[in-house]
Residue frames relative to the residue before (quaternion, step in Angstrom):
aa qw qx qy qz dx dy dz
M 1.0000 0.0000 0.0000 0.0000 0.00 0.00 0.00
D 0.3197 -0.7611 0.5431 0.1537 3.63 -0.65 1.11
N 0.1387 -0.8379 0.5275 0.0184 3.53 -0.53 1.25
S 0.3773 0.7876 -0.4108 0.2620 3.44 1.43 0.19
F 0.4562 -0.6831 0.4992 0.2758 3.63 -0.92 0.64
T 0.0754 -0.7754 0.6245 0.0547 3.55 -0.93 0.71
A 0.3817 -0.7409 0.5107 0.2112 3.55 -0.62 1.17
P 0.4639 -0.6748 0.4701 0.3293 3.58 -0.82 0.70
A 0.5624 -0.5594 0.4486 0.4118 3.55 -1.12 0.38
L 0.1359 -0.7996 0.5847 0.0156 3.54 -0.92 1.03
D 0.3572 -0.7264 0.5290 0.2547 3.58 -1.07 0.63
V 0.6761 0.3970 -0.2610 0.5632 3.60 1.40 0.11
P 0.5752 -0.5442 0.4657 0.3951 3.66 -1.19 0.43
L 0.3526 -0.6971 0.6054 0.1527 3.50 -1.33 0.77
V 0.0496 -0.7896 0.6106 -0.0344 3.55 -0.62 1.20
V 0.0916 -0.7988 0.5941 0.0221 3.60 -0.68 1.08
A 0.1455 -0.7331 0.6581 0.0911 3.60 -1.14 0.82
V 0.1912 -0.8098 0.5538 0.0312 3.55 -0.72 1.26
N 0.0682 0.7624 -0.6373 0.0892 3.59 -0.55 1.21
G 0.7848 0.2688 -0.1964 0.5227 3.63 -0.12 1.19
M 0.7187 -0.4270 0.3341 0.4354 3.55 -1.11 -0.75
V 0.1374 -0.7670 0.6232 0.0673 3.58 -1.13 0.81
C 0.1977 0.7425 -0.6240 0.1421 3.53 -0.89 1.00
A 0.7904 0.3598 -0.2389 0.4344 3.46 -1.37 0.13
E 0.8238 -0.1127 0.1216 0.5421 3.61 -0.93 -1.03
A 0.5569 0.5760 -0.4207 0.4256 3.64 1.07 -0.40
M 0.6132 0.5403 -0.3599 0.4501 3.70 1.07 -0.68
D 0.6283 0.5392 -0.3273 0.4554 3.60 1.14 -0.76
L 0.6346 0.5410 -0.3072 0.4585 3.49 1.15 -0.86
I 0.6185 0.5483 -0.2984 0.4773 3.54 1.14 -0.92
R 0.6734 0.5104 -0.2772 0.4574 3.57 0.87 -0.90
S 0.7205 0.4394 -0.2271 0.4860 3.56 1.12 -0.70
A 0.5279 0.6497 -0.3922 0.3812 3.51 1.27 -0.12
D 0.4490 -0.6742 0.4947 0.3147 3.58 -1.18 0.54
T 0.7985 0.0450 -0.0097 0.6003 3.57 1.15 -0.69
V 0.1008 -0.8002 0.5911 0.0154 3.66 -0.86 0.96
V 0.0781 -0.7706 0.6325 -0.0094 3.53 -0.76 1.19
A 0.0222 -0.8396 0.5426 -0.0116 3.52 -0.63 1.14
A 0.5210 -0.5967 0.5077 0.3387 3.53 -1.23 0.56
E 0.6177 -0.5749 0.3887 0.3698 3.56 -1.13 0.63
H 0.7040 0.4567 -0.2812 0.4656 3.70 1.06 -0.45
A 0.4059 0.7525 -0.4373 0.2788 3.60 1.32 -0.04
R 0.0674 -0.8051 0.5869 0.0528 3.57 -1.00 0.66
F 0.1965 -0.8115 0.5488 0.0404 3.52 -0.91 1.02
F 0.1435 -0.7449 0.6468 0.0791 3.58 -1.05 0.96
P 0.2285 -0.8267 0.5003 0.1184 3.54 -0.24 1.29
E 0.6636 0.3961 -0.2919 0.5635 3.62 1.19 -0.36
R 0.6176 -0.5389 0.4621 0.3385 3.40 -1.41 0.47
L 0.3817 -0.7376 0.5073 0.2299 3.65 -0.82 0.84
S 0.2950 -0.7557 0.5577 0.1756 3.53 -0.94 0.68
L 0.5069 -0.6485 0.4442 0.3539 3.61 -1.00 0.71
S 0.5468 0.6028 -0.3898 0.4308 3.57 1.26 -0.34
R 0.3839 -0.7104 0.5412 0.2349 3.57 -1.04 0.67
T 0.5494 0.5694 -0.4217 0.4429 3.67 1.14 0.15
G 0.8198 0.1784 -0.2121 0.5012 3.40 -1.19 0.90
G 0.2656 0.7737 -0.5565 0.1455 3.60 -0.76 -1.06
T 0.3198 -0.7127 0.5827 0.2241 3.53 -1.17 0.24
A 0.5063 -0.6145 0.5220 0.3059 3.52 -1.33 0.51
P 0.4840 -0.6597 0.4687 0.3330 3.60 -1.01 0.62
L 0.4575 -0.6427 0.5408 0.2918 3.46 -1.30 0.34
S 0.4024 -0.6842 0.5346 0.2902 3.62 -0.86 0.71
A 0.6791 -0.4733 0.3279 0.4554 3.58 -1.26 0.24
A 0.6370 0.5426 -0.3278 0.4386 3.63 1.05 -0.78
Q 0.6640 0.5230 -0.2775 0.4568 3.51 1.12 -0.79
A 0.6212 0.5280 -0.2736 0.5104 3.45 1.28 -0.77
L 0.6246 0.5214 -0.3405 0.4712 3.51 1.09 -0.59
A 0.6552 0.5207 -0.2730 0.4744 3.55 1.01 -0.97
A 0.7093 0.4403 -0.2553 0.4877 3.62 1.10 -0.78
G 0.5812 -0.6448 0.3551 0.3468 3.57 1.20 0.05
L 0.4784 0.6786 -0.4208 0.3654 3.57 1.38 0.12
V 0.7696 0.3059 -0.1142 0.5488 3.52 1.13 -0.71
D 0.3240 -0.7597 0.5303 0.1913 3.59 -1.03 0.69
H 0.8059 0.0379 0.0425 0.5893 3.58 1.18 -0.94
I 0.1257 -0.7733 0.6141 0.0953 3.45 -0.96 0.74
V 0.0397 -0.8267 0.5589 -0.0509 3.55 -0.88 1.09
P 0.5439 -0.5568 0.4507 0.4371 3.65 -1.07 0.21
I 0.6642 -0.5451 0.3395 0.3826 3.60 -1.13 0.80
V 0.6662 0.5283 -0.3177 0.4197 3.62 0.94 -0.76
R 0.6868 0.4327 -0.2493 0.5282 3.59 1.33 -0.38
L 0.4471 0.7440 -0.4487 0.2127 3.71 1.14 -0.32
R 0.6939 0.4704 -0.2684 0.4745 3.57 0.80 -1.02
H 0.6436 0.5191 -0.3166 0.4649 3.60 0.93 -0.90
E 0.6909 0.4709 -0.2899 0.4657 3.62 0.82 -1.00
A 0.6426 0.4970 -0.3403 0.4736 3.65 0.91 -0.71
K 0.6674 0.4737 -0.3228 0.4755 3.64 0.94 -0.65
L 0.6108 0.5250 -0.3440 0.4826 3.59 1.05 -0.69
T 0.6322 0.5224 -0.3199 0.4744 3.62 0.98 -0.80
V 0.6499 0.4992 -0.2966 0.4903 3.65 0.94 -0.83
R 0.6602 0.4934 -0.3098 0.4740 3.65 0.82 -0.84
G 0.6507 0.5144 -0.3102 0.4645 3.59 1.01 -0.81
L 0.6593 0.4851 -0.3054 0.4865 3.51 0.89 -0.88
A 0.6297 0.5484 -0.3334 0.4377 3.58 0.94 -0.80
A 0.6703 0.5083 -0.2887 0.4571 3.49 0.98 -1.01
E 0.6238 0.5398 -0.3253 0.4622 3.59 1.13 -0.66
R 0.6429 0.5389 -0.3083 0.4486 3.50 1.07 -0.84
T 0.6870 0.4855 -0.3027 0.4480 3.51 1.01 -0.80
L 0.6676 0.4732 -0.2992 0.4908 3.54 1.23 -0.51
T 0.8078 0.1379 -0.0540 0.5706 3.57 0.97 -0.76
P 0.4469 -0.7385 0.4417 0.2446 3.64 -0.53 1.20
T 0.7496 0.2934 -0.1591 0.5716 3.62 1.09 -0.67
T 0.0325 -0.7991 0.6003 -0.0025 3.54 -0.03 1.23
S 0.3579 -0.7039 0.5787 0.2040 3.48 -1.05 0.88
S 0.6518 -0.5240 0.3971 0.3780 3.51 -1.28 0.48
A 0.4439 -0.6922 0.5056 0.2611 3.55 -1.06 0.59
R 0.6319 0.4794 -0.3016 0.5291 3.45 1.38 -0.29
S 0.5684 -0.6000 0.4651 0.3172 3.51 -1.26 0.58
Q 0.7027 0.4399 -0.2599 0.4950 3.65 1.15 -0.61
P 0.4532 -0.6801 0.4925 0.2992 3.66 -0.77 0.90
R 0.4772 -0.6068 0.5460 0.3255 3.59 -1.23 0.44
E 0.3283 -0.7467 0.5538 0.1673 3.48 -1.17 0.81
């Protein structure tokens, strides 16, 4: 059984602000977002976590997630909400100017 999250089709861009740890279905949400803004301390677990304490994977830092293409912007925590709002406003302005707005991310939404 596939338990992965599938973001619903949206008529507007999806902007995600990350403050903390991202794993499981939240990683699927990150991958389906148009733009991801992360706090500097954010951590990302790209693989599903097991309930077992054996093995496991180390989380990616925000900088590593940026290098991997999971994150578009890294900001200090005190600016996270502000930067996410600026991103939303910028995308909204683009939509009013251009009826067909392309994704801000290099990867297409699925």
